[in-house]
C-alpha positions as CSV (number, residue, x, y, z in Angstrom):
1,M,0.0,0.0,0.0
2,P,1.5,3.4,-0.9
3,C,2.7,5.6,1.9
4,R,0.0,8.3,1.3
5,E,-2.8,5.7,1.6
6,V,-1.3,4.3,4.9
7,L,-1.0,7.8,6.3
8,L,-4.5,8.7,5.2
9,K,-6.0,5.6,6.8
10,A,-4.0,6.0,10.0
11,L,-5.0,9.6,10.4
12,I,-8.6,9.0,9.6
13,D,-8.6,6.2,12.2
14,L,-7.4,8.8,14.7
15,G,-10.4,11.0,13.9
16,I,-8.7,13.5,11.7
17,D,-11.0,15.0,9.0
18,E,-10.0,13.7,5.6
19,S,-10.3,17.1,4.1
20,L,-7.4,18.3,6.3
21,I,-5.0,15.6,5.2
22,V,-3.2,17.3,2.3
23,D,0.4,16.8,1.2
24,D,1.6,20.1,2.9
25,A,-0.2,19.4,6.2
26,R,2.1,19.2,9.2
27,L,1.2,16.4,11.6
28,F,1.4,18.4,14.8
29,G,0.9,22.0,13.7
30,D,-1.9,21.5,11.2
31,L,-3.5,18.1,12.1
32,K,-3.0,18.6,15.9
33,I,-1.9,15.0,16.6
34,D,-0.2,14.3,19.9
35,S,2.8,12.2,20.6
36,T,0.8,9.1,21.4
37,E,-1.0,9.4,18.1
38,A,2.3,10.0,16.3
39,V,3.5,6.6,17.6
40,E,0.4,5.0,16.2
41,V,1.0,6.6,12.8
42,A,4.6,5.5,12.9
43,L,3.6,1.9,13.8
44,S,1.1,1.9,10.9
45,L,3.9,3.0,8.5
46,K,6.3,0.3,9.9
47,K,3.7,-2.4,9.6
48,A,2.8,-1.5,6.0
49,S,6.3,-0.7,4.7
50,G,8.8,-2.1,7.1
51,V,10.3,1.4,7.4
52,S,10.7,3.1,10.8
53,V,10.0,6.8,10.8
54,A,10.6,9.1,13.8
55,L,7.7,11.5,14.0
56,N,8.2,14.2,16.6
57,S,6.8,17.7,17.2
58,K,10.2,19.3,17.0
59,S,10.5,18.5,13.3
60,D,6.7,18.5,12.7
61,P,7.0,16.8,9.3
62,R,4.5,17.3,6.4
63,I,2.7,14.4,4.8
64,V,4.8,14.8,1.7
65,D,8.0,14.7,3.8
66,I,7.1,11.5,5.5
67,C,6.3,9.8,2.2
68,A,9.6,11.0,0.8
69,I,11.5,9.4,3.7
70,V,9.6,6.1,3.4
71,D,10.0,6.0,-0.4
72,A,13.8,6.8,-0.1
73,A,14.2,4.0,2.4
74,L,12.4,1.5,0.2
75,M,14.5,2.5,-2.8
76,R,17.7,2.0,-0.8
77,E,16.5,-1.5,0.2
78,A,15.5,-2.3,-3.4
79,T,18.9,-1.2,-4.9
80,P,21.5,-3.9,-5.0
81,Q,24.6,-3.0,-3.1
82,R,27.8,-3.2,-5.1
83,S,30.9,-4.4,-3.4
84,V,34.1,-2.7,-4.0
85,S,37.2,-4.8,-4.3
């Protein structure tokens, strides 16, 4: 499931109005989630993608930033590592 869909479902499950969940929305500042809810969102992402994402109020990430982090991690995992001899 794409990151955006996972975030959308997790945030709606927390009671966030779907119309507020836009790419530039900040989790803490705009969507008003608390630290416990951030952990729930992070666990949803981990379960769906296998990627751990630290979500904290200090960085207050946007939806688009979170998906960029998850997508980059998945790309690194999918790219074969070349050994240097």
